[in-house]
C-alpha positions as CSV (number, residue, x, y, z in Angstrom):
1,M,4.6,-5.8,38.6
2,V,3.2,-3.1,36.0
3,A,1.6,-0.2,37.8
4,P,-2.0,0.3,37.3
5,C,-2.5,2.5,34.1
6,L,-5.7,4.7,35.3
7,S,-6.9,7.5,32.5
8,K,-10.1,8.3,34.3
9,I,-11.2,8.8,37.9
10,I,-14.8,9.4,38.7
11,I,-15.5,10.0,42.4
12,S,-19.0,10.2,44.2
13,S,-20.0,13.5,45.6
14,E,-21.0,11.5,48.8
15,S,-17.3,10.1,48.7
16,A,-15.2,13.1,47.9
17,S,-14.3,13.8,51.4
18,S,-13.5,10.3,52.4
19,S,-10.0,9.2,53.4
20,I,-10.1,6.6,50.6
21,A,-11.0,9.5,47.9
22,R,-8.0,11.6,49.4
23,K,-5.6,8.6,49.2
24,V,-6.6,8.2,45.4
25,T,-6.4,11.7,44.2
26,K,-2.7,11.9,46.2
27,A,-1.5,8.7,44.6
28,W,-2.8,9.7,40.8
29,P,-2.6,13.6,40.8
30,D,-2.3,13.7,36.8
31,V,-5.2,11.5,36.0
32,D,-8.3,13.2,34.9
33,T,-10.6,13.3,38.0
34,I,-14.3,14.5,38.2
35,I,-16.7,14.5,41.2
36,V,-20.3,13.8,40.0
37,D,-23.5,12.8,42.1
38,D,-24.3,9.6,40.1
39,P,-21.1,7.9,39.0
40,A,-23.3,4.6,38.0
41,S,-24.5,6.6,34.9
42,Y,-21.7,9.0,34.0
43,D,-19.4,8.8,31.2
44,R,-20.3,5.2,29.9
45,K,-18.8,6.0,26.2
46,F,-16.0,3.3,26.6
47,D,-18.8,0.7,26.0
48,M,-18.5,1.4,22.5
49,D,-14.5,1.2,22.5
50,D,-13.0,-1.5,20.3
51,D,-12.1,-3.3,23.7
52,P,-14.2,-2.1,26.3
53,V,-13.1,-4.4,28.8
54,L,-9.9,-2.8,28.5
55,S,-11.2,0.6,28.8
56,G,-13.0,-0.1,31.9
57,K,-9.9,-1.4,33.5
58,R,-8.5,2.0,33.1
59,T,-11.4,3.8,34.9
60,L,-11.7,4.0,38.6
61,V,-15.0,4.8,40.4
62,V,-14.6,5.9,44.1
63,A,-18.1,5.6,45.8
64,P,-20.1,4.2,48.6
65,N,-21.2,0.7,48.4
66,K,-24.9,0.6,48.6
67,G,-25.3,-3.3,49.0
68,R,-23.7,-5.5,51.3
69,F,-20.0,-5.9,51.5
70,I,-19.8,-9.6,52.7
71,R,-21.6,-12.6,51.1
72,K,-20.9,-16.3,51.4
73,C,-19.0,-17.8,48.2
74,P,-21.9,-19.4,46.3
75,G,-20.3,-22.4,45.4
76,T,-22.3,-24.6,42.8
77,M,-24.7,-27.4,43.4
78,G,-23.0,-30.7,43.6
79,L,-19.4,-29.3,44.3
80,V,-17.6,-29.1,47.2
81,C,-17.4,-25.7,48.6
82,C,-14.7,-24.5,51.4
83,N,-17.3,-22.1,53.0
84,Y,-15.4,-19.1,52.1
85,Y,-16.9,-15.4,52.9
86,V,-16.1,-12.8,50.5
87,I,-15.5,-9.1,50.9
88,D,-16.4,-6.9,47.9
89,L,-14.4,-3.8,49.0
90,A,-13.6,-3.4,45.3
91,E,-15.0,-4.6,41.9
92,G,-13.0,-4.9,38.8
93,C,-9.6,-5.4,38.2
94,S,-6.4,-3.7,37.0
95,I,-5.0,-7.2,35.9
96,D,-6.2,-8.5,32.4
97,C,-6.7,-12.2,32.6
98,S,-7.7,-14.3,29.7
99,Y,-10.1,-16.5,31.8
100,C,-11.5,-14.0,34.1
101,I,-15.2,-14.3,34.3
102,L,-15.6,-10.4,34.9
103,Q,-15.0,-9.8,31.3
104,G,-18.8,-11.0,30.9
105,Y,-19.9,-11.0,34.2
106,L,-20.0,-7.3,35.5
107,N,-22.4,-4.9,34.0
108,D,-20.2,-2.1,34.8
109,R,-16.8,-2.9,33.5
110,R,-15.2,-0.1,35.6
111,I,-13.2,-0.8,38.6
112,R,-15.0,0.2,41.7
113,L,-13.7,0.9,45.0
114,A,-15.9,1.4,48.0
115,T,-15.2,4.0,50.7
116,N,-17.5,3.3,53.5
117,I,-15.2,1.5,55.6
118,D,-17.1,1.6,58.8
119,D,-20.2,-0.1,57.3
120,L,-17.7,-3.0,56.1
121,E,-16.7,-3.4,59.8
122,K,-20.1,-3.4,61.2
123,E,-20.8,-6.1,58.6
124,I,-17.7,-8.3,59.9
125,D,-19.2,-8.2,63.1
126,E,-22.6,-9.1,62.0
127,T,-21.5,-11.9,60.3
128,L,-19.5,-13.4,63.0
129,A,-22.5,-12.9,65.1
130,D,-24.7,-14.9,62.9
131,T,-22.4,-17.6,62.1
132,G,-21.4,-18.1,65.7
133,R,-18.0,-19.8,64.7
134,P,-14.9,-19.0,62.9
135,I,-14.8,-17.9,59.5
136,R,-12.4,-17.4,56.6
137,L,-12.7,-14.0,54.6
138,G,-11.0,-13.0,51.5
139,T,-11.2,-10.0,49.1
140,G,-9.9,-11.7,46.0
141,E,-13.0,-12.8,43.9
142,L,-14.0,-9.7,42.1
143,S,-10.8,-8.0,42.4
144,D,-7.1,-8.7,43.1
145,S,-6.5,-8.1,47.0
146,L,-3.3,-5.9,46.5
147,M,-3.7,-4.4,42.8
148,F,-3.7,-0.9,44.4
149,D,-2.1,-1.5,47.4
150,N,1.3,0.2,47.1
151,E,-0.5,3.3,46.1
152,L,-3.3,3.1,48.7
153,G,-2.6,0.5,51.4
154,L,-5.9,-0.7,51.6
155,A,-4.9,-3.9,52.8
156,N,-3.7,-2.3,56.2
157,I,-7.1,-1.3,56.8
158,L,-8.4,-4.6,56.6
159,I,-5.7,-6.4,58.4
160,D,-6.4,-3.7,61.3
161,M,-10.1,-4.7,61.4
162,I,-9.1,-8.7,61.3
163,R,-6.2,-8.4,63.9
164,K,-8.9,-7.3,66.4
165,R,-11.2,-10.2,65.7
166,P,-9.3,-13.6,66.4
167,Q,-12.3,-15.7,65.5
168,A,-11.8,-14.5,61.8
169,T,-9.3,-15.4,59.2
170,L,-8.5,-13.0,56.4
171,E,-7.0,-14.1,53.2
172,L,-5.5,-11.4,50.8
173,K,-5.2,-13.1,47.6
174,T,-3.0,-11.6,44.9
175,K,-1.2,-11.9,41.5
176,T,1.0,-8.8,42.2
177,D,4.2,-8.2,44.0
178,N,2.5,-5.2,46.1
179,I,3.7,-5.8,49.6
180,E,5.6,-2.6,50.3
181,K,3.1,-1.5,52.8
182,I,2.1,-4.7,54.2
183,L,5.9,-5.3,55.1
184,D,5.7,-2.0,57.1
185,I,3.3,-3.5,59.9
186,D,3.5,-6.2,62.3
187,P,2.0,-9.6,61.1
188,A,-1.1,-10.5,62.3
189,P,-1.7,-14.3,63.2
190,N,-5.0,-14.4,61.6
191,V,-4.2,-13.0,58.2
192,V,-2.8,-14.9,55.5
193,I,-1.1,-13.3,52.1
194,G,-1.9,-15.7,49.2
195,W,-0.5,-15.8,45.6
196,S,-2.0,-17.2,42.6
197,L,0.6,-19.0,40.7
198,N,1.0,-20.5,37.1
199,T,3.9,-21.1,34.6
200,P,5.7,-18.4,33.0
201,E,4.1,-19.1,29.9
202,V,0.4,-18.8,31.2
203,I,1.5,-15.8,33.1
204,A,2.7,-14.1,30.0
205,R,-0.1,-15.1,27.6
206,D,-3.1,-15.0,29.7
207,E,-2.2,-12.6,33.0
208,R,-1.4,-9.3,31.2
209,G,-0.5,-6.7,33.8
210,S,0.4,-9.2,36.8
211,A,3.7,-9.5,38.3
212,S,5.8,-12.4,37.1
213,L,6.2,-15.7,38.5
214,D,9.5,-14.6,40.0
215,K,8.4,-11.5,41.4
216,R,5.6,-13.1,42.9
217,L,7.7,-15.8,44.6
218,S,10.2,-13.1,45.6
219,A,7.3,-11.1,47.4
220,A,6.3,-14.3,49.0
221,K,9.6,-14.9,50.5
222,K,9.9,-11.3,51.8
223,V,6.3,-11.6,53.6
224,V,7.3,-15.2,55.2
225,D,10.8,-13.8,56.5
226,A,8.7,-11.0,58.1
227,G,6.8,-13.5,59.9
228,W,3.3,-13.8,57.9
229,K,1.6,-16.9,57.0
230,V,1.2,-17.3,53.3
231,A,-1.2,-19.5,51.0
232,F,-0.7,-20.5,47.1
233,H,-3.5,-21.0,44.7
234,F,-2.8,-23.2,41.4
235,D,-6.0,-21.8,40.0
236,P,-6.6,-22.1,37.3
237,L,-4.5,-25.0,36.3
238,V,-4.0,-25.1,32.4
239,I,-3.0,-27.8,30.2
240,H,-0.5,-26.1,27.7
241,P,2.9,-27.4,25.9
242,G,5.4,-28.8,28.6
243,W,2.7,-28.2,31.5
244,Q,3.8,-31.2,33.4
245,D,7.6,-30.0,33.9
246,G,6.3,-26.2,33.9
247,Y,4.4,-26.8,37.1
248,R,6.9,-28.9,38.7
249,K,9.3,-26.1,38.4
250,V,6.6,-23.8,39.8
251,V,6.2,-26.1,42.8
252,D,9.9,-26.3,43.4
253,G,9.9,-22.4,43.2
254,L,7.1,-22.3,45.9
255,F,9.0,-24.5,48.4
256,A,12.3,-22.6,47.8
257,V,10.5,-19.5,49.3
258,A,8.1,-20.9,51.9
259,G,8.6,-24.0,54.1
260,P,5.5,-26.2,55.1
261,D,5.2,-24.6,58.2
262,K,4.8,-21.2,56.7
263,I,2.2,-22.2,54.5
264,A,-1.8,-22.0,55.6
265,W,-3.1,-23.7,52.7
266,I,-2.7,-24.7,49.0
267,S,-5.6,-24.9,46.7
268,M,-6.0,-26.3,43.2
269,G,-8.6,-25.7,40.5
270,A,-8.7,-27.0,36.9
271,L,-9.5,-24.2,34.2
272,R,-13.2,-23.8,33.9
273,F,-15.4,-21.0,32.3
274,H,-18.7,-20.2,31.0
275,P,-19.3,-20.9,27.4
276,S,-20.0,-17.2,26.7
277,L,-16.6,-16.5,27.6
278,K,-15.1,-18.3,24.6
279,P,-15.4,-15.7,22.0
280,I,-14.1,-13.1,24.4
281,I,-11.0,-15.3,24.9
282,K,-10.6,-15.7,21.0
283,S,-11.1,-12.2,20.5
284,R,-9.0,-10.5,23.2
285,F,-6.3,-13.0,23.7
286,E,-4.9,-14.5,20.3
287,R,-1.6,-15.7,21.6
288,S,-3.3,-17.8,24.3
289,D,-3.3,-21.9,24.4
290,L,-6.2,-22.0,26.8
291,L,-8.6,-23.2,24.6
292,K,-6.4,-25.8,22.8
293,S,-7.7,-28.6,24.6
294,Q,-10.7,-31.1,25.2
295,F,-13.7,-29.7,27.0
296,S,-16.9,-30.8,28.0
297,L,-20.1,-28.8,29.3
298,C,-20.9,-29.8,32.6
299,P,-23.9,-29.6,34.8
300,D,-22.9,-26.5,36.4
301,N,-22.9,-25.0,32.8
302,K,-19.2,-24.5,32.9
303,M,-16.7,-25.9,30.2
304,R,-14.1,-28.0,31.8
305,Y,-11.6,-30.4,30.6
306,V,-12.7,-33.5,29.9
307,K,-12.8,-35.8,33.0
308,P,-9.4,-37.8,32.2
309,L,-7.7,-34.7,31.6
310,R,-8.8,-33.1,34.6
311,K,-7.8,-35.9,36.9
312,E,-4.3,-36.2,35.2
313,L,-3.8,-32.5,35.7
314,L,-4.9,-32.4,39.3
315,A,-3.2,-35.6,40.4
316,H,0.2,-34.5,38.9
317,L,-0.1,-31.2,41.2
318,K,-1.1,-33.4,44.2
319,S,1.7,-35.5,43.8
320,L,4.4,-32.6,43.3
321,I,2.8,-30.9,46.5
322,L,2.5,-33.8,48.8
323,S,6.1,-35.1,48.0
324,R,7.4,-32.1,49.3
325,A,5.0,-31.2,52.2
326,P,2.7,-34.2,53.0
327,T,1.0,-32.5,55.8
328,V,0.0,-29.4,54.1
329,A,-3.8,-28.4,54.0
330,L,-4.4,-29.0,50.2
331,Y,-7.6,-28.8,48.6
332,F,-9.6,-28.4,45.6
333,C,-11.6,-25.5,44.3
334,M,-15.0,-26.2,42.6
335,E,-14.8,-29.9,42.2
336,G,-17.2,-32.8,43.1
337,I,-17.0,-35.4,45.4
338,E,-15.8,-37.9,42.7
339,I,-12.6,-35.7,42.1
340,W,-12.1,-35.6,45.7
341,S,-12.1,-39.1,46.1
342,D,-10.4,-40.3,43.0
343,V,-7.5,-37.8,43.2
344,L,-7.2,-37.0,47.2
345,G,-8.7,-40.1,48.4
346,G,-11.7,-38.9,50.3
347,S,-14.0,-36.1,51.3
348,P,-12.9,-33.2,53.0
349,A,-14.4,-34.3,56.2
350,S,-12.7,-37.9,55.8
351,L,-9.4,-36.1,55.2
352,G,-9.7,-33.8,58.3
353,M,-10.3,-30.7,56.5
354,L,-13.3,-29.5,57.8
355,D,-11.8,-27.4,60.8
356,E,-8.6,-26.3,59.0
357,V,-9.9,-25.2,55.8
358,F,-13.6,-25.8,55.2
359,G,-14.9,-24.0,58.4
């Protein structure tokens, strides 16, 4: 894994004495650091850079989160949603993926790290009280869960919170191999360490700054050997030259490091993106094969592989996975009930996934 490359750290005066701010300045003592009253309006000149997305990834803002930390994954009307709750401890990501919606979604391209951890703990308790039932929480939607973990050890803070709340399950999802600090603590039965997986070709062309496939799988093996549960996510699945054999090798690698009894769940999702992302991908990722296929604009205003290709892609992965682990919890991300029925043979309810995965 390439260590995060920061060129600027901006700390809110409200957060200057926080434990997280102290961790940041200790981790990057040589990076230009400034304390200001209003980080949101400070130093936005990089918006005029040739590649403002990349410039934003090199700037870290450390400040309190003034909004809510926890929100229900919004899903999309007409698609099956897995009832995931997202924790926004960080927004923005040091990894640079061609397909990442954050390139056009966030108004502030800088990485923002929240410091008011006590407020997050209160929200977790409020969410559990409001739902009155077990929930799944994750931090990997607007950032990578472990992108700064070797430097800051923030995952351990979250793990300690969830360990004391057995009605919650936390997944830390990553494209890194930053597990050093996680291996230093005892496994929590309600915490899952998850990896997004792809073929080496997609990783090299479309996931810049991430760990290689071999390093991700090696990290997963260390975590499994230490007694943790793991999860894997094939999302996005990308049609590219040799994809059938490429994904077969990835699946073989997955089960070489984690037996079915160690896997909490596996998800799959075919490539999808908002039309506005297409010119960004073309300009920032010239070597990518991402757009070299047949797409159609779907009712959710996302570009997706035409349905026959999508079914072929998902069915191929399903066959590879279930041939090795017939009883593993396998589900689709952001697909309609037709795809579920045609490829997996039913809905989450009929397949018995409501309690195990969908909540």
